[in-house]
Residue, then its C-alpha position, 0 to 999 in steps of 0.5 A: m588879486s595880483k599874480g603871485a599872491v597867496f590869499g587866505t594866508e597870513k603874510g610870510q606863511k608858506q603853503g605846500p611844498d618848497w619847490a625845488f627849482p634852482g635858487k639864486f641862479i646867477n650866483n651859482l653859475c660860477t660854482v658850476f663852471g668853476r668846478k672840474k667837469w663831472s664825468s660818468d666815472d664820478n657818477k658811478k663812484r657815487m652810486g656805488a653798490l646801488r648800481k650793481w643791482m639796479k639793472k638786474e632788479g630793474e628787469i625783475l621789476l619789469s617782469l612783475l609789472q608785465a605779469a600784473v598786466s597780463g594776469a600770467g605769472a612772471e617767467l623767472s627760472g630758478p637760477a634767475q631768482a636764486d640771488v635776487d635781492w627782493y628787498a632791492v626790487m621792492r625799494l625800486a618799485e617804491q621809488q618808481r611808484v609801482a609797489a602795489v602793482s608789482y606786488d600783484g605780479l609777485t603774488i601770481s608768480n612762482v617766486v620765493v620772497d623772504e617773509q620780512t620783505r613780503l610783509a613790508w611790501c604788503g604794507m606798501v600795498a595797504s598804504t597805496e589803497m588807503a591813499y587812493s581811497n582818500h583821493l577819491q573822497a577828496i575828488g568827490d567832495l570837490a565835485t559835489l561842492l563845485s557842481s552844487e554851488g557853482g554849476l561847474n563840471i569837474g574834469v580830472l587830468k591824468g591820475l584818476g583816468c589812468s587808474t581806471l585802466y589798471p587791473t586793480p584801480n586802487h593799486r595805482a599810486p596816486g599823486d596830486i589831483d589835477l583839476f580842469l573846471w568849466r561851466r556845465e551850461d557852456k557848449r565849449v570847454r572854457c576854463c573856470q579856474q578862478e570861480g573854482d578857487f573862489l568857491v573852495h576858499k569861501h566854503l572850505d576856508i582853504p588858502i589858495d596858492n597862486t604862485h605857480a606857472h599854469h595852475t593854482v594849488f590848495y590842500l584838501n585833507n593834506i592832498m595837493v590839488e592843482n587847479h589848472y588855468n592852462f593844461i601845460n606850462i606855456e611860460d617855459l618854452r616857445s613850443s609849449r604855447r603851440v602844444e597848449q593851443r592844440l590841447i585846447e582844440l582837442s579838449q572840445g571833444e567828448w569828455r568821458t563820464f566817471r561816476l564815483k560810488k556813493g561813499n565817495g562824494s554822493g555819486a558825483a559825476i567826474f569827467l575824464p578827457p577825450v581820448d585824443f586829448d589824452t594821447l597828446f597830453l599824456s605823451r607830452h607830460m611824460a616827455r617833459h618829465f623825461s627831458g627835465s629830470n626823469t620819467i618813472l615806471r608809473q608813467l610808462l605803465d599809464w601810457a601802456l595801459f592807455v594805449r591798450r585800452f584805446h588803441n582803436e579809438i586813437d586818431w593815429e594819423s592826427a597823433v603822429k602829425d602832432w608828435k612830428a610838429f612838436a618834435m616828440l616822435p622819436f621819443v614816443k616811438c621808443i616809448n611804444t617799443i619799450c612798452l611792447d618789449t616789457i610791460l605789454k610783452g606778447e602784444t603785436n606791433d599793431l597795438f601801436h599801429g606801427v608807431t614804433s622804433d627800430d633804434k634799439v640803442l636809443c630805446d635801451r638808453i631811454l629805458n635804462e634812464i627811466i629805471e636808473p636815472k644818471m642824474a637823479l636828484g640828490q647826486t650832488k658832489g661835495r659842497e655843490t649846491r642844489p641849483a648848481f646840480r640842477l644846472r649840471r643836470f640840464l646841460s647833461n640832458g641835451w640828448k633828451r631834449k633833442i628827442t622831446y622838443e624842438e628848442s635848442t639847448p641855449e634857447a631852452f636855457v634862456s627860456i626856462g631860466w627867464s620863466h622862473l626869474k619872472r616868477k621869482d621861483f628860486n629856492 
């Protein structure tokens, strides 16, 4: 099967979501450069009243997350919560994928929320719990199939491992399922993505989409599953190939075993990555999201809880060396400082072994961008097309790229554009 094929589907049939990278790239360059320069004032006018409450409600949301993590109620004085739009806080929590966790903080805090908003918030919690249960069932079913039929170990990246660090694991909003497979008898962890795809298609009759950059995609019970053949996308940036090689080295460490309950896949064994692997993988994943579009509070919370749990097991000297080599250290230092100032408020600087930032201006800028991204998807202007918007966003995110990876803006522009042209990934 050639790369880019989708087997198990009829010709012309689409599988999965319509990926939103710029379409008809070259044709839209003139659209961007033919328009007047987009200013911050234009952006403020478009956001309108939304921007008026975002900062305050963002601070309230961070207080709720800190309360949920610490187990102590959020410190909100009477005047501070008197004019809070709790519906706006709830919607922000939903957008940031932390609705259920923030509700945990709400329930142990001395705040008064109108009944309608509280009921809607409860509904989000129930929805998150149901989605989490469905994800566990899907992971268990896959582990049972791939282990019994193919002798494969099923490693799960990000989601499941991060959820185990939460005070209430099923309150972490799940996304897709990221798999990495290898043979049980192999002494080295070596990717067996093709074998896994073959077994899934053969036994479950599920179409496999092979058109993506570093993983295939299939859907199990309406849940997207990404079966990785690379840990990260190595086609977009030159530095990504070096990061991938380092991740392969770190993946040879000891994978942690997580055994599902018997109701989810008959007690199948799932493997979670080595701590030092996750140290680089989670930070790189967050940095790439931040530089490309935006990071959300769920990713910040994942990182904060990961470090709180494993700070004594992380090889900090090696991690700092990697972050320096891949030009991520300024970003990681700021993220660590933000965690200490918000979600992990009350913890000491020793938790991050001194890998923090004194640049409060940059830290505040990053935090504000996470809570209220200046170039969120959908902020097009007039008849501006989606590809034109994405190009405009790419050009405006130059400051983010300077603190997350080593390529210059022109090099990144050419490299990322060429990688999508090769895959014809323009919609």
